[in-house]
N, C-alpha and C positions, 0 to 999 in steps of 0.2 A: 532193685536192692543189688549193691554190686557184687561182681563173680569173685568166689573165693579163690584166692591164689596160693600157690605154694604146694609142697608134698605132705599130705596129710596121714599120719599114721593109721593104718586100717584098723588097729586093736584100740586105741586110746584118743584118736582124733589129734594127737599134737604134732607140732612143726617137726619135719626130718631134713637131714642134711645128708650128703655123703661124707661118708667116712673112710679117710686115704687108707687107715692102716687095715681095716678089713675089706676093702672095696665094694661095700654095701651102704644102702641106703639104711640110717640109722636114727631110731628116735631115743632123743635123750630123756623122756620121761617113764617110757615103759619098758625100755632096753630092747625093744623088737627090731630087726632088722630083715633087710629085704635086698635081692638081688636086682640090681637097676632094670635090666631089661625085661625080666619077668614081671617088675612093678609096672612098668610102662604099657607093657601088654595087657594086663590086668584093667590098666586104667582106661586102654586104648586110646592114649595120648600121643601115640608117634604118628600124627597124619601127615601124609607127603613124602615122597621118596626123597633120598638125598641128592642135593642140586636143584630140587625145585625151589619155590619161595616157601619160607617157613611159617606158617601159622603160631603164632607167639601166643596167641590168648588160647589155641587149643591147648597148647602144651604148658598153661600156666606159667608164662615168663611175661615179664615187663621190662620195657626200655627206659633207661635212665639217661639224660644228655648233659653233658657238662657244657656249660655257657662261655667259660674260659677258652678252652682248649677244643670244643667241637667236638669231642669223642662221645661215641655212644656204645654202652655197655648193656648188655642182657643180664637179668638177675630175675631171680625170686624174691618172696618177701623175707627171707634169712639170709640175703646176703651180706648184712651187718652194717657197718655205718657207710651212708650214703655220700662220700666222698670220692673224688675221681681217683682212680689209683696212679694217673698219669702224671697231674697236677695238684693234687690235693684240695682241689675246689669243690663247693658243694654239687650234687649231683641233683636233677630234679626230673619227676616223671613226665615223658614224651607220650602224650596221647596220639600223637599224630604219624606215630610210627608205619612205615609203608610195607615193611616186610624185609625179609633177607634171606639169603641161600641156606637152605639145612645143609649142616655139615654131613660129611659121607661118615667121617671117623672122629673118636675122640680119645685122647691119651689120657688115663684119669689120674688125678693126685694121687702119690704113694707119700709124700710129706705132708705132714699135718701141720697147723699152725703154730703149735706149741715149738715143734721142732725148728720151724722158721724162725721163730722168735728167739730162739736159743742160739741159732747159727748167728744171728744178727747181734746178739748180745756179746758173744764171744769175738766178734769181728770188730766192736767198737771198744772191747775191753783195755784198758790201759792208755787208751789215747786221751791223754789230760787236757790238751787243746781244742779238743771236740766241742762244738757250741754245745749248750745244755739240751736244747730242743731234741736234738739227735739221742740223748739217752733219755729222755722223759718216757717213763713205763705206759702212760698213756698214749702217747705217739707212736711207741713200738707195737701197741696193742693195735695199731690201726693197721699194719701189715695186712695185704689183701691177696687172696687167691684169684687169681685171673686165667681163663682159657684165653689164651692168645690165638689169634688166626693165622692158620700156616696154608701155602700151597705145597703140597708134596708132589713130586714129579718123578715119574718111572721113565728109564731112556735105555735104549740099545742103541751102542756106537762103535762104528769102526775106528780105531785109533794106530797111529803110528809115530815113533819118535825116536829122533838120534842124540844119542849122548856122549859126552868125552868122560872116558873111564880112565880112571889112573890107578896105576899098581906102584907099590914100594917095594925095593928089596935092600936090605941091610947088608952094605959092605964095608964093615969093620967101622971105619973113622967118616965114612960117608952113606948117603942113602940115594939110591939110583930110582928115578922115577920115570916109569913109562907110560904114554898116552896111547890109549887105544879108541878107535870108532867103534861105537856101540849103537845098534839098531834093534828096536823093538817093534810089533806091531801084533793086533788081534782084534778081536770081537769080543765085547762084555757088555753087560747089562748092570743098571743101578735100579734101585729101588727107593721111594720114599725119600728123596733128596729134599730136605725141607728149605721153606724160605718164607720167613714172618710175611704177613698180609698187613700190618698195623702201621699206617705213619707215625704214630704215637710212640711205638717202642724202636727205640735207635737199632740200626741193623747189627753194629759192633756190640751192644750190649746183649742182643739175643744170641749173635754168634758165640760171644764169650761163655753163656752157659749152655752150651752144646757140649758132648752131645746128648739127643735123646734117642731111645732104644724103642725104635718103631714095632717091634716085638709084641709091644704091650697094647698096640692100638685095638681099639674095639668100634665095632659098628655103632654108629651115634645115636644114642638114646637121651632125652633130656634130662632123665634122672641124675647123671652124673654131675649136672650143672647145679644140684641142690645145694644151696649154701655158699655157692661161689657165685663170682661174675664171669661174663663171657663177651669178649670184645669183638664188635663187627668187622670184619675185613673191609678196608678202604683201597686197596691195592689189586689192581686185576690180575688175574693169572697170565695174561700176556704180559702184563710190566715185571712181575715176580720171574717170569720165564726168563729174562736177560740176567738173572743173578744166578738162576738155577743152570744155565748154559755155562757160566764161568766156573759154577763148581763143579759140575760134570766134567767139564774139559780137564781141570786141574787133578781130578779125583782119578782120569783115564790115563793121564801121564804119569801120575803116582803109582798106579797098578803096575805100567811098564817099568818104571823104574826099579820098582821093588823087583821085578822078574829079573832085571838085569843085575841087582845086587847080587845073586846066587851066584855070580861068578868070581866073588870075591874082590871084586873093585874096591879102592880104599875111599875113593871119591866117583860120584856120578853129578855131570853137570850137563843139565838139559840146552843142546844147541839147539835143536828144531823139533816141532811136532805138527801134527795134524789130525783132529778129532772131528768126525762125521758122524751127526745123528741119523739113525735109520728109522726109529720109532721113538716117541715121546707122547706120555698122557700126564695129566695131574688130578690130584685129589684135592677136597677141601678137607682140613682138619682142625681139631681145637686141640692146642698142646697147653699142659700145665706151668704156669709161673707165678710165683709169690712176689709181690712188688710193695715196695715201701717208698714213698714222694716224701721228700721233706723240702719246705721252701725256707731259705736261708739267704739273706742279703741281697735280695732279689733273682735267685737263682734255683732251681730245681736241682736237687740230688738224689738219684735214683740207686736202691740196694734191689736186686733181681735174684730170685734163686729158682733153678730149675726145680720144679714140683715133683719129677718124678726120682731123679737121681741126687739131690741137696747141693747139687754145684753152684756156687753163687758169684756174683761180682759186685762192687759198688764203690762209687765215689765218693769221699769226705771231705769236708773244709777244715780250717782249723778256726779257731777264735782270734782275731787280730788284737784285740783287747786283752784276752787272757794271754797269748804270745808275749805282749807288751810288758805286761805285769809279771811274768814270768822273768823275763830279761831284766827289770828293775830289780827284783828280788834276788836273782842271781848276782847282780852288780853289786848290791848292799852286802850280802853273804860273803863275796869275795873281797870286798872293801875291810870288812870286820875281820876276816881272819887274817888278811896283810896288816892292818893297822895293830890288831892284837899279836901278830908274831912279832911287829917292829917295836910296841911296849914290852912284850919280855925280854926282847933282846937288849933293850936300853937298860930296862929294870934290873936284869940279872947282871950286867955290868958296873 
């Protein structure tokens, strides 16, 4: 007998999903809701500490593989249409899954599917040259909630920087500009610097929908995944640290520059800087993203929305055929207007 999967309502046995609006597991059949942590404690599903191998069978999760892009996503029976969120190809159940690290934290969805669909609809509204597939209601309904893997870094650094500061003085018909050597140094700490850990999510795409507010992070419990997908990380914390180091260094210099701005400099240009890490640690977390991938003319166009804040980004093509037809129609209308005007001119004469 096959093992029953998913999050079943203790009241009526219906399949439940995580509800972003209430932050609870909710049953659409009887209306019961449950706090995810309490539900998992009652179910005794939370087997294994964060950072150890994740026993997906114990947590009623399954793994699906995309044969096109190689992606592996985790979900339950309520995940929805089984197509890859990254390339829109069919997903297949992978019975040979060997396990994954259990996340330490999860940032729950706050934006539900209807709000994500409405935001996309407003984004494409008025774009007359957009190919029809991007406006198809059935396709828009395929937008997927995906928990994207992130490494979060906590760091303490010693930083120093030299800036060229300028001050301007109005002298009637001219402006006097004075340059000053400005130095700042200090020790500072950063918490939860995020770096996405999936090669299938473009770094610039994920950077564009930041920031995420880490104050809403919760200790991981699998009930938050009910009704959603979760991507497996495929970039190690060591490789992600290279990007984290750059972000930490830039953030440290920005802190020093903000401190220097208190002296009323008109402009501040960084001349040199030195940032030394005195300690750094990492955490594995899942962050919420709504994704709609659309195949058109041999390319994948992706719309992504921050599932916590609603900030989104997308790239859209234009239908070359529709563009050509619009040019022809515009030319015909212009010609009719011109010839109509000439006809009236000669007729009136």
